[in-house]
LUMMIVEX-727928 format. One record per residue (C-alpha): x, y, z; residue number from 1; chain; residue in one letter. Coordinates in Angstrom, 3 decimals, padded with zeros to 6 digits, m for minus. Layout:
residues N
(tinu (X Y Z) NUM A a) ...
***
This chain:
residues 265
(tinu (173.593 288.797 120.237) 1 A m) (tinu (175.372 286.138 122.304) 2 A n) (tinu (177.804 288.122 124.494) 3 A d) (tinu (177.201 288.261 128.225) 4 A r) (tinu (175.599 291.487 129.392) 5 A i) (tinu (174.675 292.869 132.803) 6 A t) (tinu (171.284 294.513 133.157) 7 A v) (tinu (169.199 295.957 135.956) 8 A r) (tinu (165.716 294.669 136.617) 9 A i) (tinu (163.409 297.388 135.317) 10 A a) (tinu (160.260 296.021 136.934) 11 A d) (tinu (158.759 292.898 138.489) 12 A t) (tinu (155.284 291.405 138.395) 13 A r) (tinu (154.027 288.593 140.667) 14 A p) (tinu (152.388 285.683 138.850) 15 A e) (tinu (150.597 283.935 141.678) 16 A g) (tinu (152.250 282.700 144.872) 17 A p) (tinu (155.234 280.931 143.263) 18 A k) (tinu (156.140 282.794 140.076) 19 A a) (tinu (157.309 286.240 139.050) 20 A t) (tinu (158.020 287.962 135.758) 21 A t) (tinu (161.246 289.965 135.760) 22 A l) (tinu (161.432 292.759 133.180) 23 A y) (tinu (164.772 293.914 131.784) 24 A v) (tinu (165.710 296.434 129.098) 25 A d) (tinu (168.212 294.227 127.310) 26 A a) (tinu (168.136 295.833 123.862) 27 A g) (tinu (168.039 292.498 122.053) 28 A m) (tinu (165.611 290.653 119.799) 29 A e) (tinu (164.379 287.317 121.088) 30 A v) (tinu (162.229 285.053 118.909) 31 A l) (tinu (159.422 282.905 120.364) 32 A p) (tinu (160.891 279.754 121.864) 33 A g) (tinu (164.459 280.985 122.218) 34 A q) (tinu (166.021 281.136 125.680) 35 A f) (tinu (168.461 283.154 127.738) 36 A l) (tinu (171.092 281.871 130.148) 37 A m) (tinu (170.444 283.853 133.329) 38 A v) (tinu (172.792 284.320 136.301) 39 A a) (tinu (172.250 286.361 139.464) 40 A d) (tinu (175.852 286.845 140.733) 41 A f) (tinu (175.117 284.581 143.695) 42 A a) (tinu (176.159 281.363 141.992) 43 A g) (tinu (174.743 279.279 139.183) 44 A g) (tinu (173.202 279.896 135.790) 45 A e) (tinu (170.022 278.475 134.249) 46 A k) (tinu (168.139 278.713 130.938) 47 A p) (tinu (164.852 280.635 130.886) 48 A f) (tinu (162.356 281.213 128.095) 49 A s) (tinu (161.163 284.711 127.321) 50 A v) (tinu (157.440 285.323 127.782) 51 A s) (tinu (157.308 288.943 126.584) 52 A e) (tinu (159.436 291.001 124.198) 53 A a) (tinu (158.512 294.455 123.046) 54 A e) (tinu (160.611 297.516 122.287) 55 A g) (tinu (163.764 295.961 123.714) 56 A g) (tinu (162.096 295.126 127.048) 57 A r) (tinu (162.004 291.419 127.855) 58 A l) (tinu (159.854 289.563 130.349) 59 A g) (tinu (161.372 286.459 131.951) 60 A i) (tinu (158.780 284.475 133.881) 61 A t) (tinu (160.382 282.530 136.726) 62 A v) (tinu (158.560 279.655 138.434) 63 A r) (tinu (160.033 278.666 141.801) 64 A e) (tinu (161.488 275.147 141.758) 65 A y) (tinu (164.672 275.335 143.844) 66 A g) (tinu (167.219 277.669 145.464) 67 A p) (tinu (168.280 279.407 142.250) 68 A f) (tinu (164.783 280.205 141.000) 69 A s) (tinu (163.817 281.206 144.545) 70 A r) (tinu (166.617 283.789 144.548) 71 A r) (tinu (165.518 285.144 141.189) 72 A l) (tinu (161.926 285.433 142.366) 73 A r) (tinu (163.015 287.415 145.413) 74 A s) (tinu (164.927 290.001 143.371) 75 A m) (tinu (163.544 293.524 143.225) 76 A e) (tinu (163.583 296.410 140.797) 77 A k) (tinu (167.157 297.656 140.372) 78 A g) (tinu (168.742 294.263 141.036) 79 A g) (tinu (171.412 293.014 138.638) 80 A l) (tinu (171.138 290.048 136.287) 81 A l) (tinu (173.743 288.610 133.950) 82 A s) (tinu (172.370 287.396 130.616) 83 A l) (tinu (173.742 285.350 127.720) 84 A r) (tinu (171.838 284.754 124.524) 85 A g) (tinu (169.425 284.526 122.958) 86 A p) (tinu (170.109 280.900 122.081) 87 A y) (tinu (168.340 278.034 120.385) 88 A g) (tinu (165.999 277.330 117.513) 89 A r) (tinu (162.704 279.228 117.816) 90 A p) (tinu (159.151 278.337 116.909) 91 A f) (tinu (158.032 279.046 113.355) 92 A t) (tinu (154.837 281.180 113.404) 93 A p) (tinu (152.375 280.007 110.745) 94 A r) (tinu (149.122 281.340 109.314) 95 A p) (tinu (145.930 279.335 109.646) 96 A g) (tinu (144.333 277.803 112.741) 97 A d) (tinu (147.014 277.175 115.374) 98 A c) (tinu (146.583 275.337 118.674) 99 A l) (tinu (149.070 276.180 121.443) 100 A l) (tinu (149.274 273.760 124.390) 101 A v) (tinu (151.245 274.703 127.505) 102 A g) (tinu (151.870 272.859 130.740) 103 A g) (tinu (152.945 274.735 133.865) 104 A g) (tinu (155.726 277.212 133.194) 105 A s) (tinu (155.943 275.846 129.642) 106 A g) (tinu (153.196 278.321 128.796) 107 A i) (tinu (155.698 281.212 129.009) 108 A a) (tinu (157.207 281.029 125.486) 109 A p) (tinu (153.753 280.356 124.019) 110 A l) (tinu (152.614 283.841 125.030) 111 A h) (tinu (155.302 285.379 122.834) 112 A l) (tinu (154.456 282.867 120.093) 113 A l) (tinu (150.725 283.665 120.219) 114 A a) (tinu (151.458 287.332 119.602) 115 A r) (tinu (153.718 286.465 116.670) 116 A a) (tinu (151.098 284.192 115.061) 117 A i) (tinu (148.407 286.843 115.436) 118 A l) (tinu (150.737 289.433 113.890) 119 A a) (tinu (151.239 287.068 110.938) 120 A a) (tinu (147.485 286.804 110.391) 121 A g) (tinu (146.982 283.426 112.045) 122 A g) (tinu (144.144 282.343 114.323) 123 A r) (tinu (145.112 281.113 117.766) 124 A v) (tinu (143.611 278.782 120.355) 125 A t) (tinu (145.502 278.373 123.628) 126 A v) (tinu (145.192 275.561 126.170) 127 A v) (tinu (147.023 276.105 129.457) 128 A s) (tinu (147.136 273.524 132.225) 129 A g) (tinu (148.737 273.071 135.627) 130 A a) (tinu (148.373 270.905 138.695) 131 A r) (tinu (146.711 273.667 140.732) 132 A t) (tinu (144.857 276.887 139.938) 133 A r) (tinu (147.584 279.153 141.316) 134 A d) (tinu (150.192 277.467 139.101) 135 A e) (tinu (148.445 278.597 135.906) 136 A i) (tinu (150.582 281.413 134.509) 137 A l) (tinu (149.895 284.431 132.269) 138 A l) (tinu (146.179 283.789 131.908) 139 A g) (tinu (145.434 287.515 132.191) 140 A d) (tinu (147.812 288.254 129.284) 141 A r) (tinu (146.212 285.665 127.017) 142 A f) (tinu (142.718 286.942 127.824) 143 A r) (tinu (143.695 290.383 126.551) 144 A r) (tinu (144.633 288.993 123.144) 145 A l) (tinu (142.166 288.265 120.284) 146 A p) (tinu (142.305 284.494 120.638) 147 A l) (tinu (140.398 281.544 122.105) 148 A d) (tinu (141.783 280.783 125.572) 149 A y) (tinu (141.152 277.701 127.744) 150 A h) (tinu (142.736 276.672 131.028) 151 A e) (tinu (142.485 273.746 133.414) 152 A t) (tinu (143.706 272.885 136.905) 153 A a) (tinu (144.103 269.179 137.617) 154 A e) (tinu (142.962 269.572 141.232) 155 A d) (tinu (139.597 271.065 140.246) 156 A e) (tinu (136.419 269.957 138.534) 157 A g) (tinu (136.959 266.953 136.267) 158 A e) (tinu (140.695 266.955 136.928) 159 A g) (tinu (141.529 267.482 133.267) 160 A l) (tinu (145.152 267.784 132.222) 161 A t) (tinu (146.268 270.166 129.507) 162 A a) (tinu (146.378 267.161 127.152) 163 A v) (tinu (142.810 266.127 128.039) 164 A d) (tinu (141.533 269.640 127.443) 165 A l) (tinu (143.480 269.980 124.193) 166 A a) (tinu (141.912 266.752 122.948) 167 A a) (tinu (138.425 268.136 123.659) 168 A r) (tinu (139.262 271.358 121.848) 169 A v) (tinu (140.537 269.419 118.822) 170 A m) (tinu (137.364 267.330 118.735) 171 A e) (tinu (135.356 270.513 118.259) 172 A r) (tinu (137.725 272.083 115.733) 173 A k) (tinu (140.719 270.495 114.060) 174 A r) (tinu (143.682 272.911 113.904) 175 A p) (tinu (146.077 273.247 111.020) 176 A d) (tinu (149.139 273.125 113.263) 177 A f) (tinu (149.965 272.439 116.931) 178 A v) (tinu (152.651 273.995 119.128) 179 A y) (tinu (153.379 272.705 122.622) 180 A a) (tinu (155.746 273.413 125.510) 181 A a) (tinu (155.931 271.958 128.984) 182 A g) (tinu (157.091 268.876 130.863) 183 A p) (tinu (158.217 266.100 128.551) 184 A e) (tinu (155.695 263.704 130.049) 185 A g) (tinu (152.951 266.065 128.911) 186 A m) (tinu (154.418 266.312 125.413) 187 A l) (tinu (154.711 262.525 125.184) 188 A a) (tinu (151.056 262.160 126.211) 189 A a) (tinu (149.985 264.784 123.675) 190 A l) (tinu (151.809 263.306 120.687) 191 A r) (tinu (149.514 260.266 120.079) 192 A p) (tinu (146.468 262.546 120.353) 193 A r) (tinu (147.640 264.553 117.332) 194 A l) (tinu (147.342 261.800 114.727) 195 A g) (tinu (148.651 263.135 111.425) 196 A d) (tinu (148.676 266.782 112.532) 197 A l) (tinu (151.968 268.590 112.071) 198 A d) (tinu (153.524 270.083 115.198) 199 A y) (tinu (156.475 271.684 116.924) 200 A q) (tinu (157.408 270.831 120.520) 201 A f) (tinu (159.749 272.753 122.806) 202 A s) (tinu (161.797 270.309 124.900) 203 A l) (tinu (163.305 270.910 128.326) 204 A e) (tinu (166.581 269.135 129.075) 205 A r) (tinu (169.388 269.751 131.543) 206 A y) (tinu (171.745 272.422 130.153) 207 A m) (tinu (175.125 273.629 131.340) 208 A k) (tinu (176.668 275.745 128.592) 209 A c) (tinu (173.715 276.626 126.366) 210 A g) (tinu (175.877 276.698 123.235) 211 A v) (tinu (176.323 273.040 122.307) 212 A g) (tinu (179.784 272.425 123.786) 213 A i) (tinu (179.187 270.375 126.938) 214 A c) (tinu (176.787 267.804 125.452) 215 A g) (tinu (174.581 267.726 128.550) 216 A s) (tinu (171.368 268.146 126.565) 217 A c) (tinu (172.044 265.720 123.708) 218 A t) (tinu (169.270 263.333 122.680) 219 A c) (tinu (169.530 259.655 121.719) 220 A d) (tinu (170.250 258.333 119.156) 221 A p) (tinu (170.642 261.378 116.895) 222 A t) (tinu (172.925 263.393 119.174) 223 A g) (tinu (171.022 266.609 118.553) 224 A i) (tinu (171.601 269.240 121.208) 225 A r) (tinu (168.481 270.825 122.665) 226 A i) (tinu (170.357 274.102 123.208) 227 A c) (tinu (171.356 274.379 119.528) 228 A v) (tinu (169.157 272.219 117.270) 229 A e) (tinu (166.335 272.817 119.766) 230 A g) (tinu (164.709 273.619 122.071) 231 A p) (tinu (162.009 273.703 119.394) 232 A v) (tinu (161.900 270.516 117.331) 233 A l) (tinu (159.731 269.641 114.354) 234 A d) (tinu (157.618 266.493 114.218) 235 A r) (tinu (160.131 264.563 112.102) 236 A d) (tinu (162.938 265.302 114.593) 237 A r) (tinu (160.801 264.265 117.570) 238 A i) (tinu (159.925 260.966 115.918) 239 A e) (tinu (163.623 260.163 115.471) 240 A e) (tinu (164.281 260.314 119.214) 241 A l) (tinu (164.377 257.069 121.185) 242 A e) (tinu (164.637 258.878 124.521) 243 A d) (tinu (161.637 261.190 123.996) 244 A f) (tinu (159.133 260.571 126.766) 245 A g) (tinu (161.330 257.773 128.192) 246 A r) (tinu (164.327 259.373 129.873) 247 A y) (tinu (166.489 262.461 130.163) 248 A k) (tinu (169.945 262.976 131.669) 249 A r) (tinu (170.876 264.617 134.953) 250 A d) (tinu (173.888 266.819 135.723) 251 A a) (tinu (176.171 263.766 135.813) 252 A s) (tinu (174.930 262.451 132.475) 253 A g) (tinu (173.057 259.523 134.038) 254 A a) (tinu (169.687 258.529 132.616) 255 A r) (tinu (166.619 259.566 134.609) 256 A v) (tinu (163.533 257.673 133.452) 257 A y) (tinu (160.145 259.350 133.372) 258 A f) (tinu (157.378 257.794 135.500) 259 A p) (tinu (156.055 254.673 133.781) 260 A g) (tinu (158.982 254.478 131.335) 261 A a) (tinu (161.056 251.458 132.304) 262 A l) (tinu (164.649 250.802 131.176) 263 A p) (tinu (164.675 248.569 128.117) 264 A g) (tinu (160.974 249.153 127.387) 265 A a) 
***
């Protein structure tokens, strides 16, 4: 289903001081890792992953980053949203021992994925990390599932990142497959820790249209579009990308280099 629809917010749930899950009865199937283009009739449209999907009710977890997400977070039950989608290539749930690594709001699609893997008979370990304790999302939902859950806040204790904690978990038990979603810097730091393990990463890039027309989210040098061939990419696709972990593009198409990634390096 890709037509635009208007839905009322059926319920809301605060997720700490800067995030909220908005629930809508959209009557559509969304697979783990797919996204919706969400508009609020006050200007602008952004892609959001779906964190929950059951019986036609979807949960969209919104972390406050700027004016648009702030408006969404302030919406109440009965408010109107405009949705397009679902779009994009989803995760592929697999049996066996699966490690899911999420950074910040990147954990949202991994909640839906964890449920799908468990339903397929897989075994799940989740690592969730954020800069501060109150930025860790959906921990209560993961704890209610039959899986092994770990979380870390970088401003506490040893200051472990999600990647550091995932490495410790893998030292104790090697998974069969790894899934990860979050800031690209986190994904780039995780990749060398995986060795020969197979994986799927969900990438975040600037999107305008969400359907592969505008080219805003293309990757170098392959030209794949994160909104169509992604956002979930297999290991072989990731390893083809020269821009992965180095730079992304802003709304104008200009390169924006990640910290520590210098032009020409």
